[in-house]
C-alpha positions in Angstrom: -25.2 43.0 -11.6 -26.4 40.6 -8.7 -27.4 38.0 -11.3 -23.8 38.1 -12.7 -22.4 37.4 -9.2 -24.7 34.6 -8.6 -24.0 32.8 -11.8 -20.3 33.4 -11.4 -20.5 32.0 -7.7 -22.5 29.0 -9.0 -20.0 28.3 -11.7 -17.1 28.6 -9.2 -18.8 26.3 -6.7 -19.3 23.7 -9.4 -15.7 23.8 -10.4 -14.7 23.4 -6.8 -16.9 20.5 -6.4 -15.6 18.8 -9.5 -12.0 19.6 -8.5 -12.4 18.0 -4.9 -14.1 15.0 -6.5 -11.3 14.6 -8.9 -8.7 14.8 -6.1 -10.5 12.2 -4.0 -10.9 9.9 -7.0 -7.1 10.4 -7.8 -6.0 9.5 -4.3 -8.3 6.5 -4.2 -6.7 5.2 -7.4 -3.2 5.9 -5.9 -4.1 3.9 -2.9 -5.2 0.9 -4.9 -2.1 1.0 -7.1 0.3 1.3 -4.0 -1.4 -1.4 -2.0 -1.7 -3.9 -4.8 -5.4 -3.9 -5.4 -8.6 -4.2 -3.5 -8.7 -8.0 -3.1 -7.9 -9.7 0.2 -7.0 -13.0 -1.6 -3.5 -14.3 -0.9 -1.2 -13.7 -3.9 -1.2 -17.3 -5.0 -4.9 -18.0 -4.8 -5.6 -17.5 -8.5 -2.4 -19.4 -9.5 -3.2 -22.5 -7.3 -6.9 -22.3 -7.8 -8.6 -25.3 -6.0 -5.2 -26.3 -4.6 -4.8 -23.1 -2.5 -4.4 -23.9 1.3 -6.8 -22.0 3.7 -4.3 -23.0 6.3 -1.3 -25.2 6.6 -1.1 -27.3 9.7 2.8 -27.4 10.3 5.9 -25.5 9.3 8.4 -27.9 7.8 11.9 -27.0 7.0 13.3 -26.8 3.4 14.5 -30.4 2.5 17.2 -29.5 0.0 20.7 -28.0 0.5 21.7 -25.0 -1.2 25.6 -24.1 -2.0 24.3 -20.7 -3.2 23.0 -17.6 -1.5 19.2 -17.1 -1.5 18.7 -13.5 -2.2 14.9 -13.3 -1.6 12.3 -15.7 -0.3 8.8 -15.3 -1.6 5.6 -16.8 -0.2 3.2 -17.4 -3.2 3.3 -17.8 -7.0 4.8 -14.6 -8.2 7.8 -16.5 -9.8 5.7 -19.3 -11.2 4.6 -19.1 -14.8 2.3 -22.1 -14.7 0.8 -24.4 -12.2 -0.9 -27.7 -13.1 -2.2 -30.3 -10.7 -4.4 -33.3 -10.5 -5.4 -35.3 -7.5 -7.8 -38.2 -6.6 -8.2 -40.2 -3.4 -5.0 -42.1 -4.1 -2.7 -39.9 -6.1 -1.4 -36.3 -6.5 0.6 -34.8 -9.4 1.8 -31.3 -9.4 3.7 -29.6 -12.2 4.9 -26.1 -12.2 7.1 -24.0 -14.4 9.2 -21.3 -12.8 9.9 -17.9 -14.5 13.7 -18.6 -14.2 16.0 -21.6 -14.3 15.3 -23.9 -11.4 18.3 -24.5 -9.3 16.8 -27.0 -6.8 13.4 -27.9 -5.3 12.1 -29.9 -2.5 8.8 -30.7 -0.8 7.5 -32.1 2.4 4.2 -32.8 4.2 3.1 -30.7 7.2 4.7 -33.2 9.7 8.2 -32.9 7.8 8.0 -36.2 5.9 9.9 -35.5 2.5 8.0 -35.8 -0.8 9.8 -36.8 -4.0 10.4 -33.9 -6.4 11.7 -34.4 -9.9 13.3 -31.6 -11.8 12.7 -31.9 -15.7 15.6 -31.5 -18.2 14.1 -28.3 -19.5 15.5 -26.5 -16.4 12.4 -24.5 -15.5 9.9 -27.4 -14.7 9.3 -29.3 -11.5 7.1 -32.3 -11.0 5.8 -33.7 -7.6 4.1 -37.1 -8.0 3.1 -39.3 -5.2 0.6 -41.9 -3.9 -0.5 -39.6 -1.0 -2.7 -36.7 -1.8 -2.2 -34.9 1.5 -1.2 -31.3 1.6 2.5 -30.4 1.0 4.8 -27.4 1.1 7.0 -27.0 -2.1 10.2 -24.9 -2.1 11.7 -23.9 -5.5 15.0 -22.1 -5.9 15.3 -20.4 -9.2 17.6 -18.0 -11.1 16.0 -15.1 -12.8 17.2 -13.4 -15.9 18.8 -10.7 -13.8 20.8 -13.4 -11.8 18.7 -13.1 -8.7 18.3 -16.2 -6.7 14.8 -16.6 -5.3 13.3 -19.3 -3.2 9.6 -19.6 -3.6 7.4 -21.3 -1.0 4.0 -22.8 -2.1 1.6 -24.6 0.2 -0.5 -26.9 -1.9 -3.7 -28.5 -0.5 -5.5 -30.9 -2.9 -9.2 -30.5 -3.0 -11.4 -32.9 -1.1 -12.0 -35.9 -3.6 -15.6 -36.3 -2.3 
């Protein structure tokens, strides 16, 4: 009978160990899901790629007026569907497509100097093109399918051309 108790206790101990391990693993997965993942990268790091800013020296104001109420302001590219950029030592071109209809957009350098922004006829694309490849801050106001007006702020730093 002692052998039956030992086998039963070993089986019970094994089930407890598996149960505790599953609980710890489950809470770890829940933590990862609720905190947005395990990476420390900024949200727009993958979107901007080489054009991501490690830091932006300045805090310029939005350069466009809005006759509408901004419902949310986002830092990063969560409302951007595509981002394409090219730069060399004398020129910068940035084109992005928003996930909703673009209402307005503007850009400026870190010192507050305005940068020309062109909104394309499609309603969801913005182009910034200029002769100066210095870092810039781009604001894009867009209207989502749910009629939410969102202002997106992107800090764009062209890679060093050397």
